[in-house]
N, C-alpha and C positions, 0 to 999 in steps of 0.2 A: 214567629209560633203567636205573638201577643192579638195576631188578627184575625187567628181561628177562632168562632165563638163554640164549639163545642171541644171537650176535651176527649172525644172520638181519635180527630185527627192528628196528635202528636202522639196516640199508641199506635196508631196507623201507619205513617210514620218512621216510624225508629220499629215496629216491627218487620215491614220489610226492610231495610236497611240491613240490621243484624239477620232476619233471614235470607239476605242477600248473599252475606259474606257465610254465613254455618251453612249454604247450599253450594259452594263454589270447594267449601274445602271438604266436603259428603262427597262431592264432585270427583276431585283428585284423588279422593283417596277411594273409591271402590275403580277409581281407572287403573291406580297405579296394583290392584290387587288383581288384574286383571289376566291372564296367563295366555302367552303364545300357544297356539296350535297347536299341535301334535304331528298333525300331515305335513307331509314335506314340504309343501306349499309357503302354506301359512299364510293363508289369503282367508275371508269373508265368506270369499263366494262372491264378490259384485264386482263386475261388471260394466264398464262407463265406458261407450263407443269402442266399442270393440276389443280392445286391447286395452282399455285403461284399470286395472284390478286391484282394486285394494287388500291391504295391505291389514294384520291384525296385530301390530306392536305393540308395546307400550309405551306413554308416553318419554321422551327421553328424561333421562332425572334431573339434569338444568334446567330443564324447562318446567319441569313442575313446581322443583324449587323456586323459581321464577312467582309461580302463580302461590305457591303459599307467603312465599315476603312479601308481593302486591296486599293477601287478605291480611298479616301483619299489619300493614304501613297503614291501611286502611281500618283497622281494630285505632290501633293507635293515636290517627288524627280524630275519628269520635268520642277518643278519651278528651284529648288535647281542646279540640275544639264545635263549638258547636253544630248540631247535627241531628240530635236522636229529641226528637221531639222538643220539649221544653227546655233538657238539658244544656245549660250554656260554657259547658267546658271548664276544661285546671286553669284555662288560662283567662276563660270568662270574654275573651274577646269577640267582638262586634262589631259590624258592620258601617253602625254608628259613630262606636268610638274610635275606630282606625280612620272614619272624614274627621271627626271633630280635633284628632292629635293630629292629621296633615292641615288643616285647616289654620291649627293653632302657629304650629312652625311655618307654615306662610306668613303670617300676619306677624311673628318675632325677625322672622327676615327682612318683611318690608318695612317692617317697623320706622330703622333708621330713615329711608330714603320718604316715608310720608313727613317725619318731626318734622322737617325743612319748612314743609308744606302748612302744615296745619299750624304752624308759629306766624301765617301771613294772613293778610287781610285777604277775601276770597276774589276782591280786585284784581288783588296782584297775583292772586296765584291764576284769573284767566288769562294773565300775561305770561306764564310761565314756559316758555315751550315743551320743557322734560314733562309741567305738569298736564299736560294738558294734554299730551301725548297717554298718559294718565289716564288722564278724566276720559278720555276717545274711548279707549279699552273696556275699561266703565260702562261706560253709555251703551255702549255696541252689544257688550255683555246683560246690561239688564235691564235697558229701558227701549233698547228701539224696535224690538219687538213690537209696539205699539206706537212709538213716537216716530218710527221710521227711520233707517241709518241717516238721514238729513235733517233728523227733528223738529220737521213740517206738521207731521200729523197725519189723520185720516179723517173720515167721516166718526165722531163718539174717541176719537182721541187729537187732543189740543195742540197746536203746533206751539213750540217751545222756541219760533225764530221770530215772534210777531211782539206786542207789546200787548195782546190782550192777555191777559192773566186772571181766571178764576179766584186763586187766591191770593193773588200780588205778586210781584215776581221781583220783590227783592232780595239777597240773599241771607239773609231771617228766613224768608216762606218759604221761599224756594226749597232750604235747607230743612224746614219743618214740616214741607208736602212729601220729600222724601223719604226721613225716619220715620212717618206717622200713619203715611197715604194718606188718599182720601175718599171720601163716601159721600157722593152726590146723587139727595132723592128728590126727581120732581114727581109728585103725586098726579094721579089722573084726575083731571080737573072740568070732566065735563059737566057732572053733576052739579059742579057751581057755578057755570057758566053758562047752562039751559042747554037748550037744542041745538043740535047740528049747525040750524043755520046763525042762532048767535055764536059759534064755534069757531065758522068760518071769518065772520064780525071781526070777530078778536084777533086771527090769524092776519086781515087785513089791517088793520088797528099798529098791531105787532110792527109790520113791513112797511107801514106807513112811520115806522119810530125812525127807520134808516134812510129812508128815500126809497128803499126798494118799490118794484113797481109792485101796483096795488088797486085796487077797489078802491076809492073814495070816497062812496056814500056805504059803502059797507066798514071801511074803517074808521068813517063817523058813528056808525051805531056800533062799532064795536067798541069806542072807548069809554061809556059807563059798564059794558062787564070785565075791561079789563081790569079794575080794580078788586078782582077778586087773587089776580096776579102782582099787584103790586105789591105785596107783603113783602115776597120775597124781590121782587125785581124789582120796588119802586115806584112811585108815582107818576119818574119819568123815564120808565125802563132801562137804569145803567147801572144795572144790578147791585149784587152790594159780596160784596170782598170776602167780608167776615162771616159770608156762610155759604161762600161758592156759588152763589147766583149768576146766570151770565150776564154781560151787556149785551140789551136789545136792540142800540140802539149804533151800532160801531160798521155793522152788514157784515161780521163775521159768525160764521152759521156751523157749529158745534155737531150737530146731529140732521144736517140736511138744508138747503133752502128752499122757501116755496111757500105757499098757499099749503100744499097739500103734506109738506114736510112737515108745520108750524101746528095744522091740526092734530098733524098723528102723537106729534108729543104732548095739546091737551088731551086728545081724548085717553091715551096710557100712559101718559106721563114717562118717567126712567127713571133707573137705578144705575147706576155709575161707579166703579171702586176704580181708586189706584190702590192694588196692595202695597203696605209697609215696607220699606227696605231695609231698617232699621236692626234688625233683628239677622240680616244673611249683610249687612255691608259694615262695615268697621265705621268711627265717628271719623276717621282721619280719610279713609276713601268718599266718604260723605263728603266731606268739607274741599274733596277735587272735585268730587261729580260735583258735588253746587256751583263750582267756577266756570267748569266746561257749560254749563246750563244757561245760567248765567251771561256769559259771553255772546252769546245768540242774540240778543235781545240788545246788547249795551255797548259792544265793542263796532266800531268800525270793520268793513271783510278785510280791510290787510291783517289788523292786529291780530281777528278774531282765527284767521289760519295760518297763522304767520309759522305754526309747528308742523 
């Protein structure tokens, strides 16, 4: 109910709920008072399909009491549990509390399993088949939506299986990224670079840094303008892991390859967010998940897939 912006709605819902129960009881009371007609056939006079006659008998007593018990149950439920506007019920039950209780019980049940892995180094956990089976499920449930089930990523989502890391690929950095998340921002640089012709020149210079196909003449003209990009990407274009700026010399393109794609980034910039998982996952789960991700680019295939 806290989502409602007006106090009218809790009262409205309470009125409808209570009114529905009172209405059912009133209807039962009225129908129970209906007397059988005194005529010999005891019908209402309505006939359907030529031979189906509607009788005028009152509800059977057992059926009426069943309805009454249903209404009594409804009243008791609304007293014990939330259901009337902002009233929280005698038990104070809520979906959030129930969820938190179930999560706490699950964590307590799994604690002995994770205790063994928490005492191990990430590099050792990455070689444990049981730990990697758990890590795979954690990855599928929390990471694969963006990075893919094979961790190869896609346009705008980093590949976790190579050695190209925006913020560093050490166990400590991977754990930090999972726990705190990342927010990468490249502001639009078109005003700093100049005209669209200048933007095209800078794009070709960026392509030249990785020996990708480019216009050499434009690249030569764009080198000087690249100075506005060097503040983040470095004068040599090799990036800066301290702030998560990509390496432009390795021919790995996170947001698309080619002159047009680079020009789009210079013109429009980019705002990328990886949500923090520290509140969703326990430190023990993050430890195992770190090992699962670390192994992709650090263990030979036979060791990384032995689970």
